[in-house]
C-alpha positions as CSV (number, residue, x, y, z in Angstrom):
1,X,104.9,61.5,97.4
2,X,105.0,65.3,98.1
3,X,102.9,66.8,95.3
4,X,105.8,69.1,94.2
5,X,108.1,66.1,93.7
6,X,105.5,64.4,91.7
7,X,104.8,67.4,89.4
8,X,108.5,67.9,88.8
9,X,109.0,64.3,87.9
10,X,106.3,64.7,85.3
11,X,107.9,67.8,84.0
12,X,111.3,66.2,83.8
13,X,109.8,63.3,81.9
14,X,107.9,65.6,79.5
15,X,111.0,67.7,78.9
16,X,113.7,65.1,79.1
17,X,115.2,65.7,75.7
18,X,115.7,69.5,76.3
19,X,117.0,68.8,79.8
20,X,119.5,66.2,78.4
21,X,120.7,68.8,75.8
22,X,121.7,71.1,78.7
23,X,119.4,73.9,77.6
24,X,117.8,76.2,80.2
25,X,114.1,75.6,80.8
26,X,111.8,78.6,80.8
27,X,109.0,78.7,83.4
28,X,106.5,81.5,83.0
29,X,103.5,83.0,84.7
30,X,101.7,86.3,84.5
31,X,99.2,88.6,86.2
32,X,97.3,91.6,84.8
33,X,97.9,94.7,86.9
34,X,94.3,96.0,86.8
35,X,94.1,96.9,90.5
36,X,95.3,95.7,93.8
37,X,96.3,92.1,93.2
38,X,94.3,89.7,95.4
39,X,96.1,86.9,97.3
40,X,94.4,84.2,95.2
41,X,96.8,85.1,92.4
42,X,99.7,83.8,94.5
43,X,98.6,80.2,94.1
44,X,99.7,80.0,90.5
45,X,102.8,82.0,91.1
46,X,103.8,79.8,94.0
47,X,103.3,76.7,91.9
48,X,105.7,78.0,89.2
49,X,108.2,79.3,91.8
50,X,108.2,76.0,93.6
51,X,108.8,74.1,90.4
52,X,111.8,76.4,89.7
53,X,113.1,75.8,93.2
54,X,112.6,72.0,92.9
55,X,114.4,71.9,89.5
56,X,117.2,73.9,91.0
57,X,117.4,71.3,93.7
58,X,117.6,68.6,91.0
59,X,120.3,70.4,89.2
60,X,118.1,71.2,86.2
61,X,118.9,74.6,84.7
62,X,115.9,76.9,84.6
63,X,114.7,80.5,84.7
64,X,111.3,81.6,86.1
65,X,109.9,84.7,84.4
66,X,106.9,86.5,85.6
67,X,105.0,88.9,83.4
68,X,103.2,92.0,84.7
69,X,100.5,92.3,82.0
70,X,100.2,96.1,81.5
71,X,99.0,96.0,77.9
72,X,95.5,94.7,78.5
73,X,92.7,97.3,78.4
74,X,91.1,98.6,81.6
75,X,87.9,96.6,81.6
76,X,86.8,97.1,85.2
77,X,86.9,100.0,87.5
78,X,88.2,99.2,91.0
79,X,85.7,100.4,93.6
80,X,88.5,102.2,95.5
81,X,89.3,104.6,92.6
82,X,87.6,107.9,91.7
83,X,85.1,106.9,89.0
84,X,84.9,110.4,87.5
85,X,88.7,110.5,87.1
86,X,89.0,107.0,85.5
87,X,85.8,106.5,83.6
88,X,87.4,108.3,80.6
89,X,90.3,105.8,80.5
90,X,88.2,102.6,80.3
91,X,89.3,100.6,77.3
92,X,92.8,102.0,77.2
93,X,96.0,99.9,77.7
94,X,96.8,99.8,81.4
95,X,100.3,101.2,80.9
96,X,98.8,104.3,79.1
97,X,96.6,105.2,82.1
98,X,97.8,107.7,84.8
99,X,98.8,106.3,88.2
100,X,96.4,106.8,91.1
101,X,99.2,108.5,93.0
102,X,102.5,110.1,92.3
103,X,105.6,107.9,92.3
104,X,104.6,105.4,89.6
105,X,104.9,106.0,85.9
106,X,101.4,104.6,85.1
107,X,98.3,102.8,86.5
108,X,99.6,99.3,85.9
109,X,103.0,100.0,87.5
110,X,101.4,101.5,90.6
111,X,99.6,98.2,91.4
112,X,102.4,96.0,90.1
113,X,104.9,97.4,92.5
114,X,102.8,96.5,95.5
115,X,102.4,92.9,94.1
116,X,106.1,92.6,93.4
117,X,106.8,93.6,96.9
118,X,104.5,90.9,98.3
119,X,106.1,88.3,96.0
120,X,109.5,89.2,97.3
121,X,108.3,89.3,100.9
122,X,106.9,85.7,100.5
123,X,110.4,84.6,99.4
124,X,109.8,84.2,95.7
125,X,112.3,85.6,93.2
126,X,111.1,85.4,89.6
127,X,112.5,87.7,86.8
128,X,109.9,90.3,86.1
129,X,109.1,91.8,82.8
130,X,106.1,93.7,81.3
131,X,103.9,92.7,78.4
132,X,104.2,96.2,77.0
133,X,108.0,95.5,76.5
134,X,107.2,92.5,74.4
135,X,104.9,94.4,72.1
136,X,106.8,97.7,71.9
137,X,110.1,96.0,71.2
138,X,108.7,94.1,68.3
139,X,109.2,90.7,69.9
140,X,105.5,89.9,69.3
141,X,105.6,90.9,65.6
142,X,106.2,87.5,64.2
143,X,103.3,86.0,66.3
144,X,101.0,88.8,65.3
145,X,101.7,88.2,61.6
146,X,101.1,84.5,61.9
147,X,97.9,85.0,63.8
148,X,96.6,87.4,61.1
149,X,97.7,85.3,58.2
150,X,96.0,82.3,59.7
151,X,93.0,84.0,61.1
152,X,90.7,81.5,59.3
153,X,92.5,78.7,61.1
154,X,92.0,80.5,64.5
155,X,88.3,81.0,63.7
156,X,88.0,77.3,63.0
157,X,89.8,76.3,66.2
158,X,87.5,78.6,68.3
159,X,84.4,76.9,66.7
160,X,85.7,73.3,67.1
161,X,87.0,73.7,70.6
162,X,84.6,76.1,72.4
163,X,81.7,76.4,69.9
164,X,82.4,80.1,69.5
165,X,81.2,81.3,66.1
166,X,83.4,84.1,64.6
167,X,82.4,86.1,61.5
168,X,84.5,85.7,58.4
169,X,86.1,89.1,58.9
170,X,87.0,88.6,62.5
171,X,90.7,88.7,63.3
172,X,92.3,87.8,66.7
173,X,93.7,91.3,67.3
174,X,92.8,94.7,68.8
175,X,94.6,97.8,67.7
176,X,95.1,101.0,69.7
177,X,92.7,103.5,68.2
178,X,94.6,106.4,66.6
179,X,91.9,108.8,67.6
180,X,90.9,108.0,71.2
181,X,93.8,105.7,72.4
182,X,91.5,102.8,73.4
183,X,92.3,99.2,72.6
184,X,89.3,97.4,74.1
185,X,86.8,98.9,71.7
186,X,88.4,98.2,68.4
187,X,87.8,95.4,65.9
188,X,90.0,94.4,63.0
189,X,88.2,93.3,59.9
190,X,91.0,92.9,57.3
191,X,94.8,92.4,56.9
192,X,96.6,93.2,53.7
193,X,100.0,91.7,54.8
194,X,101.3,95.0,56.3
195,X,98.3,96.9,57.7
196,X,95.0,96.1,59.3
197,X,91.6,97.8,58.8
198,X,89.8,98.5,62.0
199,X,86.9,100.4,63.6
200,X,86.6,101.7,67.1
201,X,83.0,100.9,67.9
202,X,81.0,102.9,70.5
203,X,79.1,99.8,71.7
204,X,81.7,97.1,71.1
205,X,81.9,96.3,74.9
206,X,79.7,97.2,77.9
207,X,82.6,98.6,80.0
208,X,84.0,101.2,77.5
209,X,82.8,103.5,74.8
210,X,84.6,103.7,71.5
211,X,84.9,106.8,69.4
212,X,83.6,105.5,66.1
213,X,86.9,106.1,64.2
214,X,87.8,103.8,61.3
215,X,91.2,103.5,59.7
216,X,94.2,101.4,58.6
217,X,97.3,101.0,60.7
218,X,100.3,98.7,61.0
219,X,99.6,96.2,63.8
220,X,103.3,95.8,64.7
221,X,105.6,97.4,67.3
222,X,103.1,98.0,70.1
223,X,100.2,99.3,68.0
224,X,98.0,96.3,68.7
225,X,97.6,93.3,70.9
226,X,96.4,89.8,70.3
227,X,93.2,88.6,71.9
228,X,93.7,86.6,75.1
229,X,93.2,83.0,73.9
230,X,95.6,83.6,71.0
231,X,98.0,85.9,73.0
232,X,98.7,83.1,75.5
233,X,100.2,80.7,73.0
234,X,101.8,83.6,71.2
235,X,103.8,84.3,74.3
236,X,104.8,80.6,74.6
237,X,106.0,80.8,71.0
238,X,107.7,84.2,71.3
239,X,109.5,83.5,74.6
240,X,110.1,79.8,74.2
241,X,108.2,78.7,77.2
242,X,108.7,75.2,78.5
243,X,106.6,75.1,81.7
244,X,103.4,77.1,82.4
245,X,100.3,76.0,84.2
246,X,97.3,78.1,85.3
247,X,94.1,78.2,87.2
248,X,91.7,75.2,86.9
249,X,89.1,77.5,85.1
250,X,91.5,77.8,82.2
251,X,91.9,74.1,82.0
252,X,88.2,73.3,81.8
253,X,86.9,71.5,78.7
254,X,86.6,73.9,75.8
255,X,88.3,76.6,77.9
256,X,91.3,78.9,77.2
257,X,93.9,76.1,77.6
258,X,92.2,73.9,75.0
259,X,92.1,76.8,72.5
260,X,95.7,77.8,73.3
261,X,97.0,74.3,72.8
262,X,95.6,74.0,69.3
263,X,96.6,77.6,68.4
264,X,100.1,77.0,69.6
265,X,100.6,73.9,67.4
266,X,98.5,74.8,64.4
267,X,99.2,78.5,64.1
268,X,102.6,79.0,65.7
269,X,104.0,75.6,65.2
270,X,105.0,75.5,68.8
271,X,104.4,72.6,71.3
272,X,102.2,73.3,74.3
273,X,104.4,73.8,77.4
274,X,104.2,71.4,80.3
275,X,101.7,72.6,82.8
276,X,99.2,71.5,85.5
277,X,96.1,73.3,86.7
278,X,95.9,74.7,90.2
279,X,92.8,75.1,92.4
280,X,91.8,78.4,93.7
281,X,93.1,80.2,96.8
282,X,89.9,81.4,98.6
283,X,89.5,84.0,101.3
284,X,86.7,83.0,103.7
285,X,85.3,80.6,101.0
286,X,85.1,83.2,98.3
287,X,87.0,83.7,95.0
288,X,88.3,87.3,94.6
289,X,88.6,89.9,91.9
290,X,91.4,92.5,91.5
291,X,89.4,95.0,89.5
292,X,86.3,94.8,91.6
293,X,88.2,95.2,94.8
294,X,86.9,92.0,96.3
295,X,89.0,90.0,98.7
296,X,92.2,90.5,100.6
297,X,95.2,91.7,98.6
298,X,98.4,89.7,98.3
299,X,100.2,92.4,100.3
300,X,97.5,92.4,103.1
301,X,97.9,88.6,103.7
302,X,101.7,88.4,103.1
303,X,102.1,91.2,105.7
304,X,99.8,89.3,108.2
305,X,101.9,86.2,108.7
306,X,105.6,85.2,108.4
307,X,106.8,84.1,105.0
308,X,107.3,80.5,106.1
309,X,103.7,80.4,107.3
310,X,102.4,81.9,104.1
311,X,104.4,79.5,102.0
312,X,103.1,76.6,104.2
313,X,99.5,77.8,103.4
314,X,100.4,77.7,99.7
315,X,102.1,74.3,99.6
316,X,100.3,72.4,102.4
317,X,97.5,71.1,100.1
318,X,97.8,69.2,96.8
319,X,97.8,71.7,93.9
320,X,94.4,70.3,92.8
321,X,92.8,71.1,96.2
322,X,91.3,74.4,97.2
323,X,92.9,76.5,99.8
324,X,90.4,78.3,102.0
325,X,92.3,81.0,104.0
326,X,90.1,82.8,106.5
327,X,92.1,85.4,108.4
328,X,89.0,86.2,110.5
329,X,88.7,82.5,111.6
330,X,91.2,80.0,113.0
331,X,93.3,79.6,109.8
332,X,96.3,81.4,111.2
333,X,96.6,79.6,114.5
334,X,96.1,76.3,112.8
335,X,98.8,77.1,110.3
336,X,101.3,77.8,113.1
337,X,100.3,74.6,114.8
338,X,100.8,72.7,111.5
339,X,104.2,74.3,111.1
340,X,105.2,73.4,114.7
341,X,104.3,69.7,114.1
342,X,106.2,69.6,110.9
343,X,109.2,71.2,112.6
344,X,109.3,68.6,115.4
345,X,109.2,65.8,112.8
346,X,111.9,67.4,110.7
347,X,114.2,68.0,113.7
348,X,113.7,64.4,114.8
349,X,115.4,63.2,111.6
350,X,112.3,61.8,109.8
351,X,112.4,62.1,106.0
352,X,109.0,61.9,104.4
353,X,106.4,64.0,102.6
354,X,105.8,66.1,105.7
355,X,109.4,67.0,106.0
356,X,109.6,67.8,102.3
357,X,106.7,70.2,102.8
358,X,108.5,71.7,105.8
359,X,111.6,72.4,103.7
360,X,109.6,74.1,101.0
361,X,107.8,76.3,103.6
362,X,111.3,77.9,103.8
363,X,113.1,79.8,101.1
364,X,116.0,78.0,99.4
365,X,118.5,80.1,101.4
366,X,116.8,79.3,104.7
367,X,116.7,75.5,103.9
368,X,120.5,75.5,104.3
369,X,120.3,76.0,108.0
370,X,116.9,75.7,109.7
371,X,117.8,76.2,113.4
372,X,116.1,74.1,116.0
373,X,114.4,76.3,118.5
374,X,111.4,76.4,120.9
375,X,108.2,77.0,119.1
376,X,105.6,78.4,121.6
377,X,102.1,77.7,120.4
378,X,100.8,80.8,118.5
379,X,97.4,80.8,120.3
380,X,99.4,80.9,123.6
381,X,101.4,83.9,122.3
382,X,98.2,85.6,121.3
383,X,96.8,85.1,124.8
384,X,99.9,86.3,126.6
385,X,100.2,89.4,124.4
386,X,96.9,90.5,125.9
387,X,98.0,89.9,129.5
388,X,99.9,93.0,130.3
389,X,100.3,92.1,133.9
390,X,102.5,89.1,133.0
391,X,106.2,88.8,132.2
392,X,105.9,87.6,128.6
393,X,109.3,86.1,128.2
394,X,109.2,84.5,131.6
395,X,105.8,82.8,130.9
396,X,107.2,81.4,127.6
397,X,110.2,80.1,129.4
398,X,107.8,78.3,131.8
399,X,106.2,76.7,128.8
400,X,109.5,75.5,127.6
401,X,110.6,74.4,131.0
402,X,114.0,76.1,130.8
403,X,115.7,79.4,129.9
404,X,115.2,80.6,126.3
405,X,118.1,80.6,123.9
406,X,118.8,83.5,121.6
407,X,117.2,81.5,118.7
408,X,114.2,80.9,121.0
409,X,113.9,84.6,121.7
410,X,114.1,85.5,118.1
411,X,111.3,83.1,117.3
412,X,109.3,84.5,120.2
413,X,109.7,88.1,119.0
414,X,108.6,87.1,115.5
415,X,105.5,85.3,116.8
416,X,104.7,88.2,119.1
417,X,104.9,90.6,116.2
418,X,102.5,88.7,114.1
419,X,100.2,88.0,117.0
420,X,99.9,91.8,117.5
421,X,99.1,92.2,113.8
422,X,96.4,89.6,113.8
423,X,94.8,90.9,117.0
424,X,94.7,94.4,115.6
425,X,93.2,93.3,112.2
426,X,91.3,90.0,111.8
427,X,91.4,88.0,115.1
428,X,87.9,86.8,115.9
429,X,86.2,87.5,119.2
430,X,87.0,84.0,120.5
431,X,90.7,84.9,120.5
432,X,90.2,88.3,122.1
433,X,90.8,87.9,125.8
434,X,90.4,90.3,128.7
435,X,90.5,89.2,132.4
436,X,87.3,90.6,133.9
437,X,88.0,92.9,136.9
438,X,84.9,91.6,138.7
439,X,82.8,88.4,138.5
440,X,80.7,88.7,135.3
441,X,76.9,88.6,135.8
442,X,76.6,85.6,133.4
443,X,78.8,83.4,135.7
444,X,75.9,82.5,137.9
445,X,73.8,80.6,138.8
446,X,75.7,77.3,139.2
447,X,74.3,73.8,139.2
448,X,74.9,71.8,142.4
449,X,77.4,69.6,140.5
450,X,79.3,72.7,139.3
451,X,79.4,74.1,142.8
452,X,80.8,70.8,144.3
453,X,83.4,70.6,141.5
454,X,84.6,74.2,141.9
455,X,84.7,73.8,145.7
456,X,87.1,70.9,145.3
457,X,89.3,73.0,143.0
458,X,89.3,75.8,145.5
459,X,90.3,73.4,148.3
460,X,93.2,72.3,146.2
461,X,94.3,75.9,145.5
462,X,94.2,76.7,149.2
463,X,96.2,73.6,150.1
464,X,99.7,75.0,149.5
465,X,99.7,78.7,148.9
466,X,103.5,78.9,148.8
467,X,104.1,76.6,145.9
468,X,103.9,77.9,142.3
469,X,101.1,76.5,140.2
470,X,102.1,73.7,137.9
471,X,100.1,73.8,134.6
472,X,100.3,70.1,134.0
473,X,99.3,69.3,137.5
474,X,96.3,71.6,137.2
475,X,95.4,70.1,133.8
476,X,95.3,66.6,135.4
477,X,93.3,67.8,138.4
478,X,90.7,69.6,136.3
479,X,90.0,66.6,134.1
480,X,89.8,64.3,137.1
481,X,87.3,66.6,138.9
482,X,85.2,67.0,135.7
483,X,84.9,63.2,135.3
484,X,84.3,62.7,139.0
485,X,81.2,64.9,138.9
486,X,80.1,63.7,135.5
487,X,80.0,67.3,134.1
488,X,79.9,68.0,130.4
489,X,83.1,69.9,129.2
490,X,81.1,73.0,128.3
491,X,79.4,73.1,131.7
492,X,82.6,72.5,133.6
493,X,85.2,74.5,131.6
494,X,82.7,77.0,130.3
495,X,81.8,78.0,133.8
496,X,85.4,78.7,134.8
497,X,86.1,80.6,131.6
498,X,83.0,82.7,132.1
499,X,84.1,83.6,135.7
500,X,87.4,85.0,134.5
501,X,86.9,86.0,130.8
502,X,83.2,86.7,130.6
503,X,82.9,84.0,127.8
504,X,82.7,80.3,127.7
505,X,85.9,79.5,125.9
506,X,89.6,80.3,126.2
507,X,93.2,79.0,126.1
508,X,94.1,75.5,127.4
509,X,92.6,75.5,130.9
510,X,95.5,74.2,133.0
511,X,98.0,76.6,131.5
512,X,95.5,79.5,131.6
513,X,94.8,79.1,135.3
514,X,98.5,78.7,136.1
515,X,99.4,82.0,134.5
516,X,96.7,83.8,136.4
517,X,98.3,82.9,139.7
518,X,97.0,81.3,142.9
519,X,95.7,84.4,144.7
520,X,93.6,85.6,141.7
521,X,92.2,82.1,141.3
522,X,91.2,81.7,144.9
523,X,89.6,85.2,145.2
524,X,87.5,84.7,142.0
525,X,86.4,81.2,142.9
526,X,85.3,82.5,146.3
527,X,83.2,85.1,144.6
528,X,81.8,82.5,142.2
529,X,80.8,80.2,145.0
530,X,79.5,82.9,147.4
C-alpha cells in the first residue's frame, strides 16, 4: 500500500468519531522563521499537505494550517547577515527584529515570504498564520494561565519523561523584558494569578545577553510565550488540532513529543493529535540548519526542478525513510527517470502503489488531466543543450520516432529550461559535455584489441555514407564488436568517449554517436587510428 494511503487510513481510524460527526479536521505544521528556510523543512510540510490532499480525495472535511513561528527569540545568527547589525537583537522575538532589507515589516516576515513562495511553487496550499497573532490576540491566554497554574505538574512531567530537573520556582514561560525587549534571556519565578515575577539574566543563555532587569508583568496578550515543549501542546489545545506529526527527533524516547503528549492531557485536558514521525530530508547526506546557513534553501531546490519532480522526491520514499537529495550528483537525472517510468505505467492503465505515487507527484488540479506526452530522458536533454551545432527539437523528434505534438513540445521546453538551470548551478563534471575540436592527448595509445575493434566500426561507418545513422543499429553493432574482441566496457566505450569528449564517460553510446553524424565520426576515428 502506498504509504500515504496507509497513514490516512490510520488517521481516519483514530479520528473516526469526529469524522462521523461531520466536523472539519484541523491539520497543523509550523516552521520558525529564523533565517533562510532549508529544504529539509519541506518534508514535514509535504507530509501534512499530502494528508490534507488525501483526505480531500476521500471526502473528509479538513483544513491545513501552517504556522510561521515569528515569536521565538533569535537564538542563532545566520552567517549571511551582518553580525554587528544583528548581535544587539539576539534574544528578541523574531517579529520585533528589523528586516535585513526593505520591503518586509520585520526579520521573520522577510524570510517567511521566501519560504511561502517556495511552498506555493511546489504546489502546496496551506492556510498561513503567524504565532505572534496567536499571542497578541489573546488566543493563547487560557493555555498560558493553565501552564502557570499547573507549573508543578509540568515540572513533574519533565522529570518523569526526560529526566530534566527543574527548580521549584521554574515556570514554563519567558516574558518580554520591559527594559531591553528580549524574551530569550528572561526567567519567570512566580505567578500570583494575574502577574508573573521575572528577571532578565545577563548569562541565562550563551547566545544572548540579558540586561539584569527584574519586575512583575502580566503574561497575557503577547507579553510572554510558553517554552517550546509546553507551547507545542498549548497550540494543539488552543487551535483544536487533530493531526500533526513532526521530525523523528521530536518522537525519540523522552523527547519533545513524549513531553507534549503528557502536558496536553494532564495540563490542558486535550488529547494528543494523530501524527506520525518523518525522517529527514538531507542534502548530500547532511542535515541542515536555517539559522547557521547550512544546506540548500527550500527556494533554491524548488527553483531547480519542476514541481512534479520535487513532489516526487518528497513522496517517493516511505515517510520513515531518509531522503538524500544531492543536486551536485545524479539525484536529479534519476528523479526524472523515475517519473518517466511511473508515467508510462500510469498511461498503460495500471493501478497500483506506483501509479498512486505518480498521481501525488502532481497537484490536485493537475491530477484531473495528466496528458500523455513524449518524455525525453533528462540526461539526453542535458547533453543536447550543450550541443549548439544540433537542431534540438529535431533530435528529440528522432528519439521519439515521429513529429512532436504540442504537448510534447511543452514538455521539452520545460525539461530544457531545468536542464539549463542544473547545468549552470550544480551539474557535476560527468554531465558537462563538450565535443573536443581535436583528438585529445589522452585518447592514445590504443591496445591492439581496441585498434581492431575501432577499425571494424570505421569500416561500418564508411560502408554507406548516404544513409543517416540509426542509433539502435549503432547500439547493437557496438555491443557486438565489444564482445567479439572481448574488451571490458571501460576499455571499449571509454576509449571512444575519450576521443570525442576528452573523458571516459558520456551519454548512451549508440545515440551519442548518431547525433554526432557520420562525417565527424569517420574523421575522428581516422585520427584515433593513425
